Structures are given as C-alpha cells and as structure tokens.
KEPAPA-803835 format. One record per residue (C-alpha): x, y, z. Coordinates in steps of 0.25 Angstrom, whole numbers, plus 5000, padded with zeros to 4 digits. Layout:
BEGIN
XYZ;...
//
This chain:
BEGIN
571645775170;570645665168;571545565176;571845675187;570345695188;570045545189;571145535200;570545655208;571845735205;571545885202;572145935189;572646075186;572746135172;573546255167;573146325154;573446445146;572446555142;572246485129;571846355136;570846415146;569646335141;570446205137;570046065142;571146045152;570746165159;569346125161;569745985165;570746035176;570346055191;571146175191;571646265179;572646385179;572946475167;574446495166;574546595155;574246635140;574246535128;575746535124;576246405131;577546475135;576646565144;575746455149;575946305148;577546315147;577646425158;578046325169;578046425180;576546445178;576346295178;577046285191;576246395197;574946335194;575546205200;575746275213;574446355213;573646225210;574246155221;573946255231;572446235232;571946255246;571546125253;572246015260;572745875257;572145755263;573245735273;573145875278;571645865279;571745735287;572745805297;571745925298;570645835302;571445755312;571845885318;570445935319;569945805325;571145805335;570745945340;569245905342;569645785350;570645865358;569445945364;568445825364;567645895353;566445825347;565645875336;565745955323;566946055324;567946125315;569446135317;570146255310;571546245305;572446345298;573346285287;574646345281;575046325266;575846195270;574546135276;575046145290;573746175299;573546235312;572346235322;571546355323;570246325330;569046225332;567646255330;566546165337;565646185325;565646175310;566346295303;565746395293;566546315282;565946185285;565146185271;566446175264;566746045271;565245995268;565346035253;566645955251;566245835259;564745825256;564445825271;563445905280;564245935293;563045995300;562245875297;563345795303;563345875315;561845855317;562045705315;563145695325;562445775335;561245675334;562145565338;562545515324;563945475319;564745565309;564245525295;565645505289;567045475294;568145575290;568745475279;567345465273;567245615270;567645645255;568045785251;567545825237;567645955230;567946095235;567146195242;567246345246;566446425256;566346575255;565746655267;564846765262;565046875272;564347015275;565747085275;566547195268;567847135263;568247265258;568147325272;569047215279;567847115279;567047195288;565747125292;564447175287;562947165291;561647205284;560547155276;560647055264;559847135255;560147035243;560646895244;560746795233;561646675233;562146565223;561146455223;561546345233;561746205227;562546075230;563846155228;563446295233;563146305247;562646435254;562546435269;561846565274;560946615285;560446745278;559446775267;559246905259;558647005268;559346955280;560347035288;561847005291;561847045306;562947125313;562947025324;563446905317;564446855307;564146915293;564246785285;563146785275;563346645270;564346535266;564446505251;565046365249;565346305236;565846165231;566446115218;567346005214;568646085216;569146215222;569246295209;567746255205;567346285219;567946415219;567246455206;565946415212;566246495224;566446625216;565246595207;564346575220;564946705226;564546785214;563146735216;563146775231;562446915230;562247005242;561747145244;561647225257;562947205263;564447185260;564847045258;566146965255;565646905242;566546985233;567746965241;567446815241;567446825226;568746895226;569346795235;568846665228;569346725215;570746765219;571746675211;572546645224;571246595231;570946515218;572346455219;572146415233;573146505239;572346545251;572846585265;572446675277;573146795271;572446785257;571546905258;572647005262;573646945252;572646965241;571947085246;572047175233;571447065224;570347025234;569947165236;570047225222;569747375220;568347395216;568247425201;567147525195;565947445191;565847435176;564947515168;564247395163;563847355177;563347495180;562447475168;561947345173;561647415186;560847525179;560147425171;559747345183;559247465190;558347505178;557847365176;557547355191;556747485191;555947435179;555647305186;555147385198;554247475189;553747355182;553347295195;552647425199;551947435185;551347295187;550747345200;550247475195;548847505190;549447595179;550447515171;550747635162;551047725173;552447795171;552747755186;552647605181;553847625171;555347645174;555847665160;555647815160;555347815145;554647935139;554147955125;555148025116;556248035126;557447945128;557447905142;558747915149;559047885164;560347925172;560847825182;561847845193;562547715198;563547705209;564847615208;565347635222;565647785223;565647805208;564347855201;564047805187;563047895179;562347815168;561347865158;560347765153;559547775140;558347685140;558247605127;557047505123;557647385131;559047435135;559747555141;560847635135;561747665147;562847765148;563947785159;564847895156;565347875142;564947725141;563647675135;563047545138;561847475132;561147395143;559947305144;559447195152;558347135161;558047095175;557946945179;557346885191;558046755196;557546705209;557646815219;558746885211;558646995200;559546985189;559947085178;560347035164;560947145156;561647185144;562647295144;563247325130;562947185126;563547115138;562547035145;562547015160;561646955171;561847005186;561046995198;560347135202;560047185216;559647335218;559547375232;559447515237;560347595229;561247485224;561247395212;561947265214;562347175202;562847035204;563546975192;564146835190;565546895191;565347005202;564447115207;564147265206;563547365216;563047485209;562447605218;561347705215;561547845220;560647885231;559848015227;560348135235;559048155242;559148015247;560648015251;560348145259;559248075267;560147955269;561248035275;560448105285;560748065299;562148015295;563148035307;564548055306;565447965314;566147825313;565547715305;565647575310;566447485300;565347375302;563947355308;564147315322;563947335337;564647435346;565247345357;566147435365;566347585366;567647635372;567447785372;566347885375;566048025370;567148125374;568248025375;569548055369;570147945359;571347925351;571547865338;571447715339;570647715352;569447615351;568147685352;567147565351;567047415347;566047365337;565747215335;565047145324;565047005318;566246945327;567047075324;567447185334;567847315328;568547435336;568247575332;569447665335;
//
C-alpha cells in the first residue's frame, strides 16, 4: 500500500469484522467489510472478494481519455456557433462511457464550484479578467485535478410530496462553518423569505477531500450541521441519498431514486422516549432561562412571577407535559428534584438532567437521560421543539390549548387546497358550469412549475 500510494495508485482493502480497526484498513483508500471473523466466511470467500473488486472499480468518474474527448467535443460545439466566452456544454453518459450531447449554456453552471474545488481555480475571476481583455490564465494542459468534491443543493421542497417546491420564512438558519474545504454559496439569511416567484434553492453546499469516500463523509457531516426551521427542505433526503450503499459504491444513474425509493423514503419511526425526555427538558430549561431574564429586570427579585420552578413548601411539585410526535401524543409526568427531573412516560421512568449552552447565535442542550449524555442544538418556535443531533434531528410538537385552537379555526373555509404556494394563471370555468372528472379547472404557476387542477 505504501508503494501504491507513492505511485499515485489507489488501494482497496477487504477486512473481516474482527479486523475493522486494523492497520491495513486505515491505510487503504477504500475498505470493504466482507464478513465475520472466520476466514471461510470472509477472506477465503472468493465470491465476496470478486464482488468488492467489481464494486470498487465502478467509481463514478471518467478516465483521462474520455475526459479529453469530452473537452474536445465541447470546444467543437462552441466553435460551431462562433461562441466566445465562458460556457457549459452538457452531455449524458452511459455505463460504457459513451456520451451524448444534451445542451449548451452560455454561462457558468450551478455546479461550477466543483470544478473550482478540484482545480484550485476561480472561474468567475477568469471571466472578469477575459472580459477586461486579459488572456486566460492557464492552458488546458496546465490545469491539474486534485481530490474529489461534492455539491449538494439545499432546496425548500418536500421530497415526501413528489419534491413539491415550497416557500416561506427561514425562521432559523444555521450552517456548517465555511473553510477551505467547505464552501457555502447562498443568497439568504435567517429571517429572509424563500419567495414563490423564483427557484426555491436556499444554498449550495460544496465540500472537498482527498478522495471520494472522504468527501462523501464530509458531505454527510456538513449536512447534519445544516439546520433550517420554518419550511420543508430536502436535507434529510440528501442524507438518505448520500448514505445509501449503492450511492457510496458509485452505482449512480438517472433511475436511481425510483429504483431505491423504499430505502430513500423510509417509513417514519416513532420518536424514542429518550428524545421526548430531552425535548421536555429543553422546554423546561428554556422557560427557566426566560423567567431568569425577567427576574433580572424585575424590581422584586423574590416575586413568585420571577420563578418557573413551581416549588412549594412541603409539597412535591409535579408537572404534566403533553408532547406530540406527529399525530401521536405522549403524556409525561415530571417530578422536580434538586438538580434533575424524574420523568415518566407511560410505564417507563427516566432520570434527566442538563443545562443550556450558548454557542454563537445558537442554543444547545447538554443532557443526561438515565446516564446517557448527549448534546443537541435546540430551537423552540411557536408550538414546536426542534432538536438537531450529530446523527439526525427530531421535531416534537406542543398541543395548542382548546381555547386557542378554536379561535384559529374560525374563518376556515371548505374547498380545494393548493398543493403549493403559487399564482392562479388561468381559469377555465365559471360558476354554474358543468364539469366532468378529469376536466381542467385552472392552472397554477410557481417557481418554473405549472400545475393543472382538475
């Protein structure tokens, strides 16, 4: 492996479950587990070795000869129409590396940061310099490719509803910290609105690493740090996609999502009680933070209104909390101890404790649930508690009191509900017309999409 690395040749390792942390696994560019410890089930299982050989050779990417032919074809297309300037020619390629012309755009494409990350160039700067009369800084043969980059488009859309585009306010927005290897291109900030009039892309997240597997790990790590509250996004879908074994292996094609639909859109599981406990603790500590702030501003520091503990002399204080996990309600009963809470959900008891931490503009909850310590970003807005963990996220609702839900339902009208926010472009019928099933009634437009209501 040392010799292969010196020569620039990538190495692939196979390992049994017993050798997961061995040295050869750490040294390899790629490593695949091929079974349990017994050698007959791993190292001597030739069909598994051959399968790894096939998978590791199927990495997406093109060899230098194909890349050269692609470049020549692109230049030929530009010259054919006497085009001068930066542009992008798109091809589609099959598994045998045969490629076919799709279209040409007289501009840089959305994916141009990937090119910049692996070449160390700034194509926008090149455009400005050429427009000012300067020559292109480098010739094609002088451009060196290094490493691997991924770009993920963060969209305001609902993947579970056929990727229906969305619109609305970015009530909370926090991102991974940008650095040399993590690039975030965006035109919005927390508090901004994703408009119905334009494409609902929120940002482009671009990461770079020495090889594809390392870049993929960095992409998933960064996606976990991209936290948005206020509208539906495709972040969870991107995590499912980038973590799919076939995507990791490079078996990517235009039918990938339909083929692996069930794995990419798993059935939502009930939120674990431990997470519900963390949500309850976050709510209680946030209330305490607000009442502490109130007490600091109050003239009467000992006012009962300046305390959220509910403690009374000679009485064991308990508090009943109702939390919503989707349409399911979890009833919890909390017993307040000196620095902890004894929380009960159904027949299960949990001892929980923790504290709130402020890091930059974000609020974090560090908690212990039955001795298991965890740290999560905490956002509480309206009637929802959002917890963002390093490995995922949870959204816990708070029931709206009946007197408020009754008020909010006043004025509601029956009728059709639009599948997305948009503008009614055409109306084909008028009051009194007779229609049949399947007749178009109107056309809505939103963000480059046209939807007919029938």
